[in-house]
N, C-alpha and C positions, 0 to 999 in steps of 0.2 A: 479516654486517654486517646489522642491523635495517632494514628498508624505513621510510623518514618517511611519516607519514599524509599522504595527499592531503587537501588543504583541500577540505571538502565545499561544492558548490554545486548550484543548483537544476538545473541541467542534468543532473547525475548521477542524479537522482530518476528522471526519463523513462527511463532505461537500466535502471533496478532491476527486479528480479523481485518477484512479489508478497512472497515469502517473505522477501527481503531487505529490502524497505520495510518489511515488519510488524515484523520483528527490530530495526531501527532506531527505529522508533516506539514500540516496548515499550520499548527503551533509554532514550528520551526520557522517556517516562510515568516511568518509575522513578527518574530523576534529579529530575525536578520533584515528585515524591511525598515524594521523602526529602531535597530540599531540599540536595543535594550539590554544586548550582552556584550561582554568584552572579546577582544578579539581571537585569544585561545580558545574561550568558549564557542564563538561564532564557526571556527574551524572545525571544532568537534562536531557541533550541530550541524553542520554541511554536510559532513562525512555520513552522520547518522541520516540526514535526510536523504542522501544518495541512496542508503540501504533501504529505507522506507519506501522511495520512489521505487525502487527495483521489486520490493515484494509486492507493492499495490500493482504494478505490472503485470507480475506474475500471477497473482490472484484473478485479473480481469482476463488474462489469456485463458486460464483454467476454466473460468465462469464461460467464458466464449465457447470453447471446446464442448462444454456440457449443453450449453444450448445448442450449438451445432448437431450434436449428436442425439438430441430430443428432437431437432427438426427434420433429420433423415429417418424416414419411416422404413420398414422391413424392405421396400422394393428399393432403397438407396436415395438417390438424390432427386427421382421424379416430382417435379412439383413444388420442389422446397428450394429456399435460398437460403445460404449461412447468414446468421444475424450479424449486423454492422454494429458491434459494440467495441468502442475503444476511440 
């Protein structure tokens, strides 16, 4: 028996991986671009898309910070450069 789709809430975005959030954001953009959803649905999709975008940006910033910390050795920034992610 097929599983019923869970209603999407803003709370689930915080639990999403970067890849899952990006995939859903791409789906939303595709639907908005091809006009396959009604206006009221498009407004809701746009709002969710904005939240997904913010989540993806936060995940990228977090990853960039981690990479920069890894790049910095015990001597500080000598001979290293921050990663240019983004």
